[in-house]
C-alpha positions in Angstrom: -106.7 -119.1 113.4 -109.6 -118.2 110.7 -109.1 -118.2 107.0 -110.0 -114.3 107.7 -107.0 -113.7 110.1 -104.7 -115.5 108.5 -105.1 -113.7 105.2 -104.7 -110.6 107.0 -101.4 -111.7 108.5 -100.3 -112.9 105.0 -101.1 -109.7 103.7 -99.2 -107.9 106.3 -96.2 -110.2 106.0 -95.9 -109.8 102.5 -96.1 -106.1 102.8 -93.0 -106.5 105.4 -91.1 -108.9 102.8 -91.1 -106.6 100.0 -90.4 -103.6 102.2 -87.0 -105.9 103.1 -86.3 -106.6 99.6 -86.0 -102.7 98.8 -83.8 -102.5 101.7 -81.6 -105.2 100.4 -81.6 -103.6 96.9 -80.4 -100.2 98.1 -77.8 -101.8 100.6 -79.3 -100.0 103.8 -78.3 -101.1 106.9 -80.9 -102.4 109.1 -82.3 -105.2 106.7 -83.2 -108.3 108.9 -83.4 -111.1 105.7 -81.2 -111.7 102.8 -83.0 -112.4 99.3 -82.8 -116.0 99.7 -84.7 -115.9 103.2 -87.3 -113.4 101.1 -87.8 -115.7 98.5 -88.3 -118.6 100.2 -91.0 -116.9 102.2 -92.6 -114.9 99.2 -92.6 -118.8 97.7 -94.9 -120.0 100.4 -96.7 -116.9 100.3 -97.5 -116.8 96.8 -98.3 -120.5 96.6 -100.8 -119.9 99.4 -102.1 -117.3 97.4 -102.8 -119.6 94.3 -104.4 -121.9 96.1 -106.5 -119.7 98.0 -106.2 -119.5 102.0 -109.3 -121.0 102.3 -108.2 -123.9 100.5 -105.1 -124.5 102.2 -104.6 -127.5 103.8 -104.0 -128.0 107.5 -100.5 -129.2 107.0 -100.1 -125.9 104.7 -101.9 -123.6 106.8 -99.7 -124.9 110.1 -96.6 -124.3 107.8 -97.4 -120.7 106.9 -98.2 -119.7 110.6 -95.6 -121.0 111.6 -93.2 -119.1 109.3 -95.2 -116.0 109.9 -94.5 -116.3 113.6 -90.9 -117.0 113.1 -90.9 -114.0 111.2 -92.4 -111.9 113.8 -90.2 -113.3 116.6 -87.4 -112.5 114.4 -88.2 -108.8 113.8 -89.8 -108.3 117.2 -92.8 -107.2 116.5 -96.3 -108.0 115.1 -96.8 -107.7 111.5 -100.4 -107.2 111.5 
């Protein structure tokens, strides 16, 4: 996956996680993740943004891609 594709997926995932956070705060039904799961995933995204997507190591890039694909499987749709 190129850095541009990964960056697009990161932005879509971040947007989804922010919507989930609002659903949890409003205590709406249909929320897929709890606060802890959202926090862990957001921390990974924030770290990738801090370092820069182009500057990510191979291991970090693979972990981020795996997290995004697992989240897509859990949600059942593509986040991008």
